[in-house]
C-alpha positions, 0 to 999 in steps of 0.5 A: 700446690699442696694437698691433704691426704686424710684417712678417715674414721679416726677418733680424736682424744686429749686436748687442743688449744685454739690459735690467736684470732686471725680476724683480730690480728688483721685489724690490730696489725694495721693499727700499728701504723697509727703511731711512731712508737712500738706496739707489742702484740702477743698470740699472733697466729702463724698463718698465711694471711697474717704472715703476708700482712706482717711481710707487707708492713715490713716492706712499708718501712715498719720495723718488725721484731719477733720477741717469742713464738707469736709475740712481735714488736712493731715500730712504724717510726719511718714509713717508706712513702715511695714504696707506698706508691710502688707497683709492688705495694699494690700487688701485695695489697691485691693478694690480701683481703685484710689489706683493705684496713690499711686505708684508714690508718694510712689516711690518718697518718699520712693524709693519702694512700693509693690502694689496689682492690683486694683479693681473698676468698672466692665466696661471692661479692664483698663490696667496699662501699662502707669503707669508702663512704666512711672515709668520705664522711670524714672528709677524704676524697678518692678517684679511680686510676684506670692505668694503675687499677687502683684507688687514690685517696686524699684525706689530709684534713680529716674531720669528725662526723656523724655516720649511719652505716648501711651495713654493720661491716666488721672490717668497714667499722675497723677501718673507719675507727682507725681513720677517725681516732686522729681526725679533728673533732668527734666521730659518731658511728651508728650501726657499727659492728660490735664483734669481740675483735672490733672491741679488741681493736678499740681497747688497743687504740684506747691503750694507745691514747685514743678516746673511744666510748661505746665499745661493745655496742653498735654506737661508737663515739670517737673524740679525735686526738693529736697523736697515739703512743705505743702499747701492748696487746694480746689477741683473743682465741680464734672463735672460728677455730673453736667452732671447728674443733667442736665440729670435729669432735662431734662428727667423729664421735670423739671426746675432746677438751678445747683449752682456753677457749675464750668462752665469754667472747664466743657469743652464741656459737656453743648454743648453735652447736647445742641446737644440733644436739651436741653436748658441750660442757664448760670447765673454767675457760675450757670447753669439753665435748663428750663422746656422742654416738648420736646427736639430734637436731632440735626443732622450733617450738611449733615443730617446724624445721630448725633454721640456722642463719648468720647475722651480725654480732651478737648473731652467728658468724657466717664463718662457721655455717660451713662447719655446722652444715657438715656436722648436720650431715651426721645428726638425727633430723633436718636443718635449713642452713641459710647463708645470708651474707655470701652467695657462693659459700654453699657451692662446696656442698656438691662435694659433700653430696658426692660423699653421700650426704643428703643435702638439697641446695635450694639456691646460692644462699640456702641448703636443707641438710637431712642427717644420717644419724651416723647410720651411713658414713660419708664416703671418701672423695677428692676435693679442692678447697675454694676458700678457708671455711669451706676448706676446713669443712671439707677436712672435717667431712674427710675426717669422718668419712670411710677411706682416704680422701684428698683436698687440693689447694690447701693453701686456702686452709693455711691462710686461716689455720696454723699448722693444722695437720700436726695439731690434729694428728697430735690428738688422733687424726691421720692427715698427711701433707703432700707438696 
C-alpha cells in the first residue's frame, strides 16, 4: 500500500491543466458496448477507476487500441458472452463502482446480464433502486442469485416507457438512457439528472445515431432506434479537479492559473469558492486564482451564518464539499457544511481537528467550520484516506500544514486524480510517494 509524504508550507506557482473528467469517462466508456463499430474517445484520464474499466472492457471482448496519450479506440464487435457469465467478470464488477453502468448497455445489446453488487468509496449507503427500477420500467426483470451473490437481468424485448425518477441519480439516469436508446418506442425520463457529464453522454449517443431530446434539462425524451454506429468524442475537463486546484491555491496563499478549465460547464462551483472569500478571475477558458493572505466567508443577507450544501445539478456537486470544508478552516468567519447525500463523508474531519482545525461535527451530515484566518497554521498529521474526495481534502490540508504529514491508502486518491504528486510538484508542492 502506497503512502504520500507531504512537506507543508510550500507556495504554488505557474499553471496546471485539469485532466479529463473521471465521471464522464465512466459513462461514455460503457456506451461503447452499444455498437459493433469503433468509438474513439479522447482526453481519457490515466487513473485507477478508468483504467480498471478499460481493462474490464478488454476482458469482455472489446478491442481496445491506444491511439495517443489519453486517446483510445474501442470496438465492441464481438462480446465474449461466456466471460460475461464468469466469476472473474463478477469479481471485477464488484471492485468498481462505475461498472453498474454496464447493465443498461448490455441489456440493450444482449438482452441479458448477470451483475455483482458494486463496491467503491466507503462514504455511506449508495442505493441502486433507481438503476433497477428504470430497467423494470423498460420491461426487464431481475432476480437475485444467492449462490453467485449477483443479480440476473432479462430484458430481451425492452420497450419505451414514461418514468418519473424518485431521485435525480446521475449514474442511474445514464444507465437508463443507455438501455432506452435501442428500446422499441419512446422513453420519457422525468427528474433526470442533467449534469454536464450526462449531457455529454447524450451528445455522444446522438452522434452514434440515437434520438435524444431535452439534453441539459431534467426531462429527456428518447426515441428508440434499431442500431447505433461509431463516433468520436472528447471528454470535458474534470470539474472536481478544477475545484481541488482552486482550494489548493487558496489555502496555501498561492497564485495559480488553471488552464482550459471548461468554465461554461463548472456551474456554481467558482461562486461556491467566492462565497468563502476566494478571488477567482476568468481569462478566456482559464481560471486565475490571485495570491491572498486572507479570505473572508460571506454571511447571508440577514446576517446568519453561511450554509454550503450539495444539491442535484445545477446545484453544488457533493464531491467538492470535502475540499470546501478544508479551505474554510483557514478563512475568516464560520460556515455550516451540509453534506446531504452521503452519511459517512464528513467523518474524516476528526483528522482535521487533530491538525488544529476548529470544526464541530453536528451529525453525520453537518459540520460547522470556524476559520483560523491563517492566524494558526494547521499541524502535521498522519492520516488514512477513506475515499477519493476525503483523500484529496487531506492532501490539501497537509500542503498548508507546518511540518511533514503522511497519508496512507493513497490508492483511493489514485482512483480519481492522474499522477497527482508529479503534477503538483511541478508547480511548487513537495509530495513524495512511498510504496
